[in-house]
Every structure is written in C-alpha cells, then in structure tokens.
N, C-alpha and C positions, 0 to 999 in steps of 0.2 A: 334477528329476523324481522322483516317489515310486518306491520300489522295495521288493522283498521280500527278507528274509534268513532263512535256516533254520539251526538247530543241533539236534543230537541228543544223547541220553545213553543209557546202558545201566545196568541194575541190578547190584547186587552178585552176583546169581545168574547173570548172563551168563557164558558160558564163558570169554571173554577176561578178564573181571574176576575170575573165580575164580583164574585163573592169576596175575594181578597180585597178588591178595591173598596167595596162598601164597608167592610170591617175596618180597613185602615182610615177611611174617611171619618168613621165614628171616633177612632182613636184621636185623630187630629183635632176634631171639634171639642172633644173632652179636654185634651191637653191645652188647647188655645184658651179656654175659659177657666181651667183649673189644672195647673201644671202638676199637681200631686195626685191626679186621678189614677186609680187602679182599675184597669179595664182588661177583660178577656171576653171578646165577643165573636161569635161565629155567625156566618150567614149561609143560608140555603136559598138557591134560586132554581125555579122550575117554570113550567109553562104558566105565564101570567101571575106569578106569585114569588114573593120574597119573604123569608122567615128569618128574623133576627133573634138570637138567643145568646145568653152569657151572663157574666157577672160584672158589676160596676160598683166602685166606691168613689163618689165624686160629689163636689159641692154644686155642680152645675146641672141644669136640665137642658136636654136637647130635643129637637123635633127629629127623631131618628128616621121617621118615615120620609120626611122631605129630603134629608141628607141622602138616603138610599136612592130616591128618585133623581136627585141631581147627578149622582154618579152614573146612573143608568143612561140618563140623557147625554151626558158628556161622552160616554163611550160610543154612543151612536144608535142605541135602540129606541128609535123615535117613530117607527112605522108599525101600524096595527098588523100588517101581514107577517111580521116577525113573530107574532104570538107571544111577545114579551116586549112591553113598551113602557117607557118611563112614567107617563101620566096615568095610564090605565091599569097597570099591574097592582095587585094587592100587596100590601106590606104589613106583615104581622110582627109585632114586637113581643118577645118573651124574655126581655132582659130584666134581671133582678139584682139585688144587692149582693156584693161579694161576701163570701163566707168569712166570718170573723176568725175562724180557726186558721185560715190561710193568712189573713191580714196580720195576725199577731206574730207570725213568723217573719214578716217583711218589715213592718214598722218597729223601730227600736227607740231607746231613750235618746240616742244620738244618730244622726243620719249616716255617719261613717260606719255604724254597726249594722246597717240595713242588711237583712238576710236575703238569700236568694229566694225568688218567688216559686221555685220548684227544684226538684232534683233533676239530674240528667247530665248528659255530656254534649258539648257543642264543638263543632269543627270549623276551622278557617283554613283556606288554601290559597296559594298563589304560585304562579309559574311565569317565567319570563318569555314564554312563546308568543305573547302579544304585548302591545304597548301599555295596555291597562292591567297586565299581570293576571289575565283570565285565560282559561282553556279556549283554544281557537274554535273548536266545533260549536261550542255554546255561543261564543261571541258572534259567529256568523249566523247562527240560527236566530238570535235576537235581532240582528241587523236586518235580516230578510223581512221579518214581520213588522218591525218599526217602519221600514220603508213602504211596505204594503199598506200599512195603516195611513201613512202620509198620502199615498196615492188615493186611498178611499176618501179621505177628507178633502183633497183637492177636487175630486169629482170631475176631472177633465180628461186625462189620457185613458183612465179606466173608470167607467161610470156605473158598473154593475156590482161592485163589491159590497158585501155585507160584513158585519163586525167580527164574526167568528173565523179563526184561522189557526193553523198549526204549521210548523216547519220542522225539518230534521236534516242534519248535515253529517255525512260520513266522510272522514278524512283518512288518507293513507299516510302512514308514518314510515320513515326509513329506519335502518338499523341503529341510528344514533338518536332515536326518539325525536326526530325533527319532522314536522308536517311537510309533505312534498306536493300534494295535490288533493283536490276534492274528488271523491269517487262518486258520491250520490247526493242529490238534493231532493228532498220531498217537500212539497208545499200543497196543503189542502186549504182552500179558501172558500168560504161561504159566498154565494152569489145570488143575484136575482134569477128568476125563472126565465128560461129561454124557450121559444117555440120549437126550436130544432136542436135536439140534444147533441148530435155529432158536431154541428156548427159551434155550439156552445163550448164543447170540450176543446175544439181546435183553437177557438179564439182565446180562451183563458190561457192555454199553454203558450200560444204565440205572444200574448201580452206579457206573460211572466218572463219569457226569454228575450223579448225585444224592448221591454220597458223597465221591468223591475231589476233584472240582473245588470244591465248597463248603468242604472242609477246606483246600485251597490258598488260597482267598480269605480264609478266617477267619484263617489264620496269616500271610498276606501281603497285608494290605489295601491296601498301596501300589500293587498291581498291578490293583486292581479296574477301573480305567479301561480296561484292555486287553481285558476280557472283555465280549462282547455276544452277542446271540442269533444273529448271523450267522457265528460261528465254525464252520468245517467240521471235524467230528470223524471220524477214521478209527480205529475201535476194533477191534483184531484183524482187520484187513482181509483176511487170508488165509482167514478163516472158522473156523479151529480152531488151537489152540496147546497141545496136550497134550504132545506130544513136544518137549522143550526141554532147556536146559542142555547139558552135555557129551555127552549121548546124541543130541541133535538136531544138534549142531555142535561140532566140536573147538575148544578154546580155547588161546590162546598168550599168554605174557607180552608186553606192549608193542604190542598190536595195536589199542589204542584211544587213541592219543596226542592226537587232536583232542578227544575227549571229556575227556581228562585236563587239557587246557589251556584253549583259548579258543573252542571250537566253530566254528572256521573263521575267526574274526576275527584280526587281527594276522598272525602268521606262525608257522611251526614249523620248527626245524632238522632234524627227522627222528629225533632220538634219543629212545628211550623212557626212562622213569624207574624203574619198579618193578623190583626185584631188583638194584639198583645201590647200592653204598655211596657216600658223598658225595665220595670222591676222583674219581669219574666225573663230569666236568663236564656231561655230558648232563643229569644230575639237579641237581647243586648250582648250576651257573651258570644253569640255567633258573629255579630258585627265586630266585636273586640278581637276575636281570633283572626278574622279576615284582616283587620288593621295590622295586627302583629305580623301575619304571614307576608302581607304585601310590603311592609317596611323592611322586613328581613331580606326578602328577595331583592328589593330595590337597592339595599345597602350592599349587596354582594355576598351575603352569608351563604346562599345556595341558589341554584337555578330553580328549584322547586321545593316547596315546603308545605307540610301539613301541620296544623296546630290543633291540639285537643285540650279542652279544659272541662272539668266536671265539678258539680256542686251537690250539696245536700240542702233540702228545703229549710229555710230559716237560718242557715249558716252563711256568714259573710265570706269567709276564706275558702277558696276553691279546694277541692279534694286533691287536685294535682294538675300539672301541665305536662303535656306530652308533645314531643317534636319528632317529625320524621322528614328527613331531607332526601329520601329516596336515593342516597348515594351521590347526591349532586353538591354536597357542601364544599365551600371554598375556604373554610377555616380549619385549623388543626384541633378540632374538638369533636368529641362524640355527640350524638344527638341529645343524650341525656344532659351533657354539660351545657349544650346550647339552651336547653329548657331551663336550667338553673339561672342562666344569665337573663333569659326572658322574664322570669319571675322578678328579678331585680329591677328591670327596666319598666315593666308594665304592671301596675296594681290592678289585679283582676277581681277585687271585691266589687259587688254590684253598684254601690254608690259611686265609686271612683270611675267605673266604666261610664255611668250616666254622665258624670261631670266631664270626663275627658272627651267624650264624643257628643256632648250636648244633646242627649237623648230625651230630655224632658220637654222638648219643643215639638210643635206640630209638623213633623217632617216625613210622615209615613205614607201619605197617599201616593207620592212619587215612586215609592219602592214597590208598589203592588202589581206592577206589570213590567215585563222585560228584565227581570232580575234585580235582586237587592245588592248584588256585588258587581264590581267592574264599571260602575256608573261614574259620571263626572261630578266632583264636588262643586257646588255653586251656592251663592247666596241669593235668595229670592224674597219677595214680599208677598205675604198671603193675608187675605181678609176673610174673617169668619163672622157669621151673623147668628145670634141666639134667637130663640122663639119670641122673645119680647122686643126684638128689634135692635138690641145692643150689638154694635160692631166692634170687632177686635182685629186690628191690623198689626202684624208682627213680621219682623225681618228674621229669617232663619237660615241656617246653613244646612244644605242637603248633602247626604252621603259623606258625612264627616269621617267615616271609617275607611274611606278611599283616599284620604289625604296622606301624602308622604312626609308628614311632619315629624316623624321619629327617626328618619334615616340617619341624621347626624348623630343622634344619641346611640343608635345601634352601632354605627361605625366606630364611635369612641369606645363603646363597651367591648367590641370584638377586635379592636386594634386594626381596623380596616382603613 
C-alpha cells in the first residue's frame, strides 16, 4: 500500500542549532590545541544571553566567550533588532573540570584499552534511495534550508531574510517503497518586518516558489521528477515570523537529534552529538555505525541497513552489534550472520573508531548544522587562535564516516 513519510530540518540560525554550533566550536578549539581533551559542553541561548556549562579535561585554556560570539556573528545575528546579537549578548561560562570518576573509566594503561565514555546504544542507517545513501525527505529538507541560507547571505534576490528557519518535506511512496512525488513542502523563514502584512506573505511565498525552488532544481536535477504542480506549499503558515532566533524561543544543545541523523528513518539511541569529544560513544559510535551502514549498502549487501552497537561505560568492547536489512539483503545470510561478519571487518572499540575515522581532529563545527550524516568528505585547512595569540593551522578531513573506503573489504568478506 502506498504511504507518506515526512522529515524536517532547521537552519543554522535556529536557536537549538546556534547552541549546537557554539558547543562544537568549543570542541574544535580544545582539540586544536590539545588533541587529548575530554569535553562535554552544553549551551543555552535565549534573549540577549548565552550560558555555557559542562565538563572539560584539557591542557589548554580558551576564551570561550569570544568563541561563542564568533559563532553567533558567523551565523548572522549581527543586528540589535534581533534581540540577540554577537557583540552585545551576555556570555556566562559555568564550565568546570571533568569528573575523575568518569575519566578513570576512559583513560587506561594503553590507548587500545580506552573505555567507552558512557553506556548506551547508537544507530547508523543507510539507504540507496539517494546518491549519498540518505533518506530522501531529510535530504530535501536540508537542501531547502541550505539554499535559503545562501540566498540570505547573497542579499540580492531576497533581501529581507533573517537567520532562523525551518523546513519539512512529505513524500509519497509507492507499493515498492520507492518515492514517487513530493506531497507537501513546509517552509517557515524569519524575515524583516513589513508595513503591509498581506503583501509580506504574498511576496515571501512568491519568492520561495519563483527563486528558491528553481535553484533547488537547478542544483539537484536528479530530483526534478518529484516536483509537480500538485505540491501543497505551506509558506510561513502562522502568517508572520519577525520575532525568531533565541528571542523567539530558547535554544539548547542536543535538541535536534533527528534532524542531525536520519529524519525519523532507521532509529536513534537518544544521545546527542554536539559538544562531545570522540571518547563519548554517543558521538563516535554513531559516526562509526553510519560508516558501516553506508559501506554495506554501497557494496551491495542490502538496499537498506540499520546498524546498532551498544556499550558499557569504561568498557572497550561493545556489548553487541545488531543488523537489520528490512528484508532487502542481497546475500544469502541472515541478519545475525551479517552482524558477525561486520564485527570481523570493523573494530568498534572506542580507540579504534577514533583512529579509523580521525576523530581527534578539530572537525566538528561543520557537523553542527544541516546534518551530521550524508555530507561530503573533504580536506580543509583551519586556523585557530588561543587567548595568548598563538595560532594553530591544521589540515583536517571532514566527514570521514561518509567515505566509501571499506566497500572493497566488505565485498571481499561477503563474496560480492
């Protein structure tokens, strides 16, 4: 029977995403100057105020207030009328030293014995319905907001946009679980105040339809078949969205975990990513399971795969690995047998995940908006400055868990 499936995304200017980006900027700065830093930092943003809290074990000292302001400025909160502005907002730091009770479970006599930073279960997912092995509804939701943010920064074709925005895409699937069309698109974008509200609503909707959607199709022609004249658009359905960002709604680190992952497809273990160094398996093992799922699907093991791994705090070896191929497997093995082979190919002890995916590098700021999964692996050069003026320039690989570097190993192991 045909069915509908919906995913949403939020922009970099959404309050929760501001918080995520500040927390991950702190992670990057700590790791740039001390790769062994242990960090778990949370951020709260509200009207004119940022609160930083959490635990850190590091040899370096940072100007955390300035880092937070730099992130806010980069996002685009640079005007006083937003009631949240980079230079004038208050920044309160309540960051303190990490508990030794936790740290003793992570640091061991040898790095290879490094224990998991917490208990819990983490999931990775991949599907071949898109080129980047991500669920299509989420993929489209992200792209809508990335392009909207690009239009805001260009400040040419649309010059009234403010940083906060949300999107949502509902897809119709056929009886063979294939997406056939977009049923509904929802976009809510913050905007400058207009003197005439009906004119404002009409202009925003027209600009979305005449400027944003054509740009999406131009850059993503592979999705043209999904768009038709029957799509139902809800553009700023409340009627007005001037008050937004942290002034309209408080933001917290880790409150958009479904946006960060698979848009409701697959599963989620509940742990957030941003603000956590890679000793926290909430983050590193979620990346590792995505890496596994993506390489398995790309190798042809199945069309759709869910991978679960679980840990006990302070213990290196996972409690277990679970695989679900949703009946789409292309090999003559049960899902449990596939899981056994996965254990042989991928070492899921925390230290080996960190090494395999190069997670002790400052690579996390780029993950904190528009999803941690399905992004393009690339090598970039980044420069960090300490409070005493010391500069650190590093070349790092971003989104290493998205690389298809294990496809041949998987094919060999499964006889494909």
